[in-house]
ZAVOMI-214809 format. One record per atom (N, C-alpha, C): atom name; x, y, z; chain; residue in three letters; residue number from 0. Coordinates in steps of 0.001 Angstrom, whole numbers. Layout:
REM ZAVOMI-214809
CA_X_Y_Z_A_ALA_NUM;
...
END
This chain:
REM ZAVOMI-214809
N_-145229_85140_67407_A_MET_0;
CA_-146975_85729_67844_A_MET_0;
C_-147202_86194_68511_A_MET_0;
N_-148185_87651_68939_A_PRO_1;
CA_-148121_88721_68814_A_PRO_1;
C_-148908_88471_70486_A_PRO_1;
N_-148320_87893_71546_A_THR_2;
CA_-149055_87502_72670_A_THR_2;
C_-149630_88734_73463_A_THR_2;
N_-149062_90164_73370_A_GLU_3;
CA_-149464_91373_73756_A_GLU_3;
C_-150976_91498_73404_A_GLU_3;
N_-150540_91416_71909_A_THR_4;
CA_-152024_92185_71704_A_THR_4;
C_-153512_90962_71317_A_THR_4;
N_-153042_90072_71470_A_ALA_5;
CA_-153860_88877_71105_A_ALA_5;
C_-155019_89271_71758_A_ALA_5;
N_-155716_88571_70849_A_LYS_6;
CA_-157578_89006_71439_A_LYS_6;
C_-157661_87865_71335_A_LYS_6;
N_-157964_86642_70866_A_PHE_7;
CA_-158099_85491_70472_A_PHE_7;
C_-156961_84220_71644_A_PHE_7;
N_-157113_83987_73047_A_LEU_8;
CA_-156218_83101_73924_A_LEU_8;
C_-156875_82074_73302_A_LEU_8;
N_-156360_80794_72800_A_ILE_9;
CA_-156895_79846_72700_A_ILE_9;
C_-155903_78824_73432_A_ILE_9;
N_-157091_77707_74457_A_GLN_10;
CA_-156143_76382_75526_A_GLN_10;
C_-156124_75618_74405_A_GLN_10;
N_-154931_74897_74640_A_PRO_11;
CA_-154822_73289_73610_A_PRO_11;
C_-155667_72547_74334_A_PRO_11;
N_-156286_71589_73717_A_PRO_12;
CA_-156319_70242_74353_A_PRO_12;
C_-156212_69614_75019_A_PRO_12;
N_-156509_69031_76453_A_PRO_13;
CA_-155579_68987_77424_A_PRO_13;
C_-154667_67619_76971_A_PRO_13;
N_-154758_66947_76010_A_ASP_14;
CA_-154676_65590_75564_A_ASP_14;
C_-153457_65845_74519_A_ASP_14;
N_-152953_67147_74263_A_LEU_15;
CA_-151725_67845_73454_A_LEU_15;
C_-151098_68613_73855_A_LEU_15;
N_-149837_68289_73603_A_PRO_16;
CA_-148791_68903_74410_A_PRO_16;
C_-149056_69926_73822_A_PRO_16;
N_-148744_71101_74669_A_ARG_17;
CA_-148501_72190_73797_A_ARG_17;
C_-147659_72859_73094_A_ARG_17;
N_-146820_72857_72811_A_ALA_18;
CA_-145671_72343_71782_A_ALA_18;
C_-146427_72448_70291_A_ALA_18;
N_-147143_71315_70366_A_PHE_19;
CA_-147751_70588_69684_A_PHE_19;
C_-148685_72065_68849_A_PHE_19;
N_-149763_72291_69636_A_ALA_20;
CA_-150543_73571_69181_A_ALA_20;
C_-149317_74618_69037_A_ALA_20;
N_-148434_75500_69389_A_LEU_21;
CA_-147886_75880_69103_A_LEU_21;
C_-147298_75951_67656_A_LEU_21;
N_-146929_74530_67523_A_GLU_22;
CA_-146253_74608_66056_A_GLU_22;
C_-147041_73971_65366_A_GLU_22;
N_-148075_73815_64940_A_TYR_23;
CA_-149394_74511_63867_A_TYR_23;
C_-149915_75421_63742_A_TYR_23;
N_-150053_76138_65076_A_LEU_24;
CA_-150583_77662_64891_A_LEU_24;
C_-149316_78878_63679_A_LEU_24;
N_-147506_78031_64054_A_GLU_25;
CA_-146714_78590_63600_A_GLU_25;
C_-146601_78044_62017_A_GLU_25;
N_-146639_77131_61522_A_ASN_26;
CA_-146865_76256_60395_A_ASN_26;
C_-148417_77142_60042_A_ASN_26;
N_-149342_77691_60445_A_CYS_27;
CA_-149593_78037_59793_A_CYS_27;
C_-149280_79209_59106_A_CYS_27;
N_-148854_80477_59815_A_LEU_28;
CA_-148198_81786_59820_A_LEU_28;
C_-147789_81331_58652_A_LEU_28;
N_-146800_80378_58760_A_ARG_29;
CA_-145638_79859_57869_A_ARG_29;
C_-146016_79811_56371_A_ARG_29;
N_-147444_78943_56100_A_GLU_30;
CA_-147472_78980_54875_A_GLU_30;
C_-149194_79872_54388_A_GLU_30;
N_-148732_80711_55093_A_LEU_31;
CA_-150229_82000_55159_A_LEU_31;
C_-149866_83072_53843_A_LEU_31;
N_-148458_83582_53715_A_PRO_32;
CA_-147747_83878_52232_A_PRO_32;
C_-148017_83248_51033_A_PRO_32;
N_-148400_81565_51028_A_LEU_33;
CA_-148091_80931_50525_A_LEU_33;
C_-149399_80904_49480_A_LEU_33;
N_-150420_81046_50685_A_LEU_34;
CA_-151587_80838_49722_A_LEU_34;
C_-152608_81618_49896_A_LEU_34;
N_-151894_83050_50148_A_LYS_35;
CA_-152108_84262_49419_A_LYS_35;
C_-151296_84259_48622_A_LYS_35;
N_-150381_83456_48131_A_ALA_36;
CA_-150045_84043_46447_A_ALA_36;
C_-150889_82969_45923_A_ALA_36;
N_-151155_81683_46091_A_ALA_37;
CA_-152170_80845_45497_A_ALA_37;
C_-153176_81621_45242_A_ALA_37;
N_-154068_82453_46005_A_ALA_38;
CA_-155875_82821_46137_A_ALA_38;
C_-154822_84494_44904_A_ALA_38;
N_-154103_85907_45168_A_ASP_39;
CA_-153628_86265_44041_A_ASP_39;
C_-153387_85656_42952_A_ASP_39;
N_-152991_84352_42665_A_ALA_40;
CA_-152974_84011_41126_A_ALA_40;
C_-154180_83141_40750_A_ALA_40;
N_-155228_83514_40915_A_SER_41;
CA_-156400_82452_41251_A_SER_41;
C_-155907_80858_41385_A_SER_41;
N_-155426_80545_41981_A_ASN_42;
CA_-154606_79288_41341_A_ASN_42;
C_-155727_77995_42902_A_ASN_42;
N_-156753_77770_42135_A_PHE_43;
CA_-157763_77397_43145_A_PHE_43;
C_-157530_75892_43363_A_PHE_43;
N_-157056_75149_42755_A_MET_44;
CA_-156483_73656_43095_A_MET_44;
C_-155335_74145_44713_A_MET_44;
N_-153970_74820_44417_A_ARG_45;
CA_-153491_74674_45907_A_ARG_45;
C_-154314_75619_46905_A_ARG_45;
N_-155219_76533_46499_A_ALA_46;
CA_-156040_77078_47654_A_ALA_46;
C_-156622_76573_48455_A_ALA_46;
N_-156985_75716_47808_A_ARG_47;
CA_-158997_74809_47997_A_ARG_47;
C_-157620_73641_48706_A_ARG_47;
N_-156168_72963_48843_A_SER_48;
CA_-155490_72174_49257_A_SER_48;
C_-155193_72664_50771_A_SER_48;
N_-154682_73809_50431_A_PHE_49;
CA_-154517_74668_51792_A_PHE_49;
C_-155939_74864_52354_A_PHE_49;
N_-156746_75340_52056_A_GLY_50;
CA_-158375_75211_53021_A_GLY_50;
C_-158384_73517_53478_A_GLY_50;
N_-158665_72652_52908_A_HIS_51;
CA_-159016_70875_53025_A_HIS_51;
C_-157920_70898_54737_A_HIS_51;
N_-156389_70976_54165_A_GLN_52;
CA_-155898_70924_55505_A_GLN_52;
C_-156388_71241_56799_A_GLN_52;
N_-156452_72719_56233_A_MET_53;
CA_-156655_73505_57401_A_MET_53;
C_-157468_72913_57937_A_MET_53;
N_-158802_72812_57250_A_LYS_54;
CA_-160464_72404_58243_A_LYS_54;
C_-160403_71300_58791_A_LYS_54;
N_-158900_69936_58560_A_GLY_55;
CA_-159381_69105_59425_A_GLY_55;
C_-158199_68679_60361_A_GLY_55;
N_-156944_69957_60180_A_ASN_56;
CA_-156301_69690_61040_A_ASN_56;
C_-156719_70950_62272_A_ASN_56;
N_-157712_72088_61957_A_GLY_57;
CA_-157958_73113_62777_A_GLY_57;
C_-158124_72565_64539_A_GLY_57;
N_-159474_71999_64151_A_LYS_58;
CA_-159968_71534_65840_A_LYS_58;
C_-159207_70869_66550_A_LYS_58;
N_-158838_69327_65962_A_PRO_59;
CA_-157815_68299_66932_A_PRO_59;
C_-156198_69073_67601_A_PRO_59;
N_-155944_70569_66965_A_TYR_60;
CA_-154819_71368_67327_A_TYR_60;
C_-155458_72201_67914_A_TYR_60;
N_-156752_72212_68737_A_GLY_61;
CA_-157279_73135_69487_A_GLY_61;
C_-157805_74471_68821_A_GLY_61;
N_-157570_74210_68048_A_PHE_62;
CA_-157997_75821_66727_A_PHE_62;
C_-159230_75708_66126_A_PHE_62;
N_-160731_75151_66721_A_PRO_63;
CA_-162179_75049_65589_A_PRO_63;
C_-162176_76348_64917_A_PRO_63;
N_-161900_77533_65263_A_VAL_64;
CA_-161827_78747_63902_A_VAL_64;
C_-161217_78666_62995_A_VAL_64;
N_-159863_77798_63413_A_LEU_65;
CA_-159355_78295_62150_A_LEU_65;
C_-159937_76410_60977_A_LEU_65;
N_-160498_75596_61725_A_SER_66;
CA_-160937_74594_60464_A_SER_66;
C_-162435_75003_59985_A_SER_66;
N_-163075_75728_60820_A_ARG_67;
CA_-164158_76792_59790_A_ARG_67;
C_-163827_77592_58683_A_ARG_67;
N_-162637_78190_59022_A_MET_68;
CA_-161596_79207_58550_A_MET_68;
C_-161197_78898_57030_A_MET_68;
N_-161536_77114_57535_A_GLY_69;
CA_-160289_76244_56200_A_GLY_69;
C_-161330_75535_55246_A_GLY_69;
N_-163082_75239_55598_A_LEU_70;
CA_-163709_75079_55006_A_LEU_70;
C_-164407_76745_53882_A_LEU_70;
N_-164102_77151_54674_A_ALA_71;
CA_-164720_78455_53509_A_ALA_71;
C_-163825_78985_52981_A_ALA_71;
N_-162536_78450_52664_A_ILE_72;
CA_-161161_78727_51643_A_ILE_72;
C_-161679_77897_50586_A_ILE_72;
N_-161630_76363_51068_A_GLU_73;
CA_-162113_75050_50405_A_GLU_73;
C_-163296_75435_49414_A_GLU_73;
N_-164280_75812_50458_A_LEU_74;
CA_-165433_76389_49229_A_LEU_74;
C_-165535_76926_48397_A_LEU_74;
N_-164586_78267_48605_A_ALA_75;
CA_-164345_79783_47618_A_ALA_75;
C_-163340_79336_46966_A_ALA_75;
N_-162882_78387_46717_A_ALA_76;
CA_-161924_77743_46063_A_ALA_76;
C_-162457_76703_44893_A_ALA_76;
N_-163607_75826_45383_A_ASP_77;
CA_-164337_75034_44537_A_ASP_77;
C_-165402_75518_44052_A_ASP_77;
N_-165536_77198_44246_A_ARG_78;
CA_-166344_77200_43336_A_ARG_78;
C_-165825_78583_42359_A_ARG_78;
N_-164039_78268_42466_A_ALA_79;
CA_-163179_78945_42150_A_ALA_79;
C_-163717_80372_42027_A_ALA_79;
N_-163984_81200_42776_A_ASP_80;
CA_-165061_82794_43336_A_ASP_80;
C_-163206_83616_44034_A_ASP_80;
N_-162775_84166_43001_A_PRO_81;
CA_-161203_85042_43701_A_PRO_81;
C_-161514_86106_45037_A_PRO_81;
N_-162974_86347_43842_A_VAL_82;
CA_-163370_87568_45525_A_VAL_82;
C_-163581_87146_46959_A_VAL_82;
N_-164180_86042_47111_A_GLY_83;
CA_-164519_85556_48190_A_GLY_83;
C_-163280_84313_48550_A_GLY_83;
N_-162404_83803_48056_A_LEU_84;
CA_-161262_83662_47709_A_LEU_84;
C_-160812_84297_49199_A_LEU_84;
N_-160276_85382_48346_A_ALA_85;
CA_-159313_86842_48740_A_ALA_85;
C_-160343_86922_50026_A_ALA_85;
N_-161329_87120_50315_A_ARG_86;
CA_-162639_87453_51461_A_ARG_86;
C_-161446_87026_52996_A_ARG_86;
N_-161996_85652_52595_A_GLU_87;
CA_-161457_84279_53233_A_GLU_87;
C_-159752_84085_53789_A_GLU_87;
N_-159300_84617_52871_A_VAL_88;
CA_-157851_84793_53280_A_VAL_88;
C_-157316_86322_54040_A_VAL_88;
N_-158022_86861_53926_A_THR_89;
CA_-158007_88064_54464_A_THR_89;
C_-158364_87871_55924_A_THR_89;
N_-159591_87254_55803_A_ALA_90;
CA_-159908_87197_57588_A_ALA_90;
C_-158978_85812_58211_A_ALA_90;
N_-158730_85121_57477_A_LEU_91;
CA_-157894_84132_58121_A_LEU_91;
C_-156406_84964_58638_A_LEU_91;
N_-155736_85840_57784_A_GLU_92;
CA_-154472_86921_57916_A_GLU_92;
C_-154788_87589_59289_A_GLU_92;
N_-155679_87641_59875_A_GLU_93;
CA_-156386_89042_60522_A_GLU_93;
C_-156544_88049_61249_A_GLU_93;
N_-157231_86836_61758_A_TYR_94;
CA_-157278_85592_62520_A_TYR_94;
C_-155933_85746_62974_A_TYR_94;
N_-154768_84849_62784_A_LEU_95;
CA_-153774_85007_62777_A_LEU_95;
C_-152941_85366_63633_A_LEU_95;
N_-152995_86926_63109_A_THR_96;
CA_-152274_87966_64091_A_THR_96;
C_-152770_88485_65360_A_THR_96;
N_-153635_87713_65377_A_GLN_97;
CA_-154559_88258_67132_A_GLN_97;
C_-154746_86910_67363_A_GLN_97;
N_-154086_85719_67510_A_VAL_98;
CA_-154720_84316_68422_A_VAL_98;
C_-153443_83999_68644_A_VAL_98;
N_-153595_83134_70270_A_ASP_99;
CA_-152214_83211_70992_A_ASP_99;
C_-152936_81913_71229_A_ASP_99;
N_-151972_80953_72299_A_LEU_100;
CA_-151618_79944_72991_A_LEU_100;
C_-151691_80814_75003_A_LEU_100;
N_-152754_80075_75303_A_ALA_101;
CA_-152852_80890_76616_A_ALA_101;
C_-151949_80144_77609_A_ALA_101;
END
């Protein structure tokens, strides 16, 4: 994770161990290539699943932006919109390269 170049520093919720939030963020980064592959293949069902999980898990781990991005991915996949899905996945990738824990 790019600590020195992070533009978005997130404070995990006080009742959540920092290690859990860090693990969640690392999982998002590990799963990003799978999401990108699903989007590239227009596998809307798989992309929707990724978005749905992110929507549900982002906020509890201290990443409400990831929850909103997950919703956008889920909705683009529901519409079977390859252009919109690609746009949302690119936005997610950009965010993930700029976020870190405070």
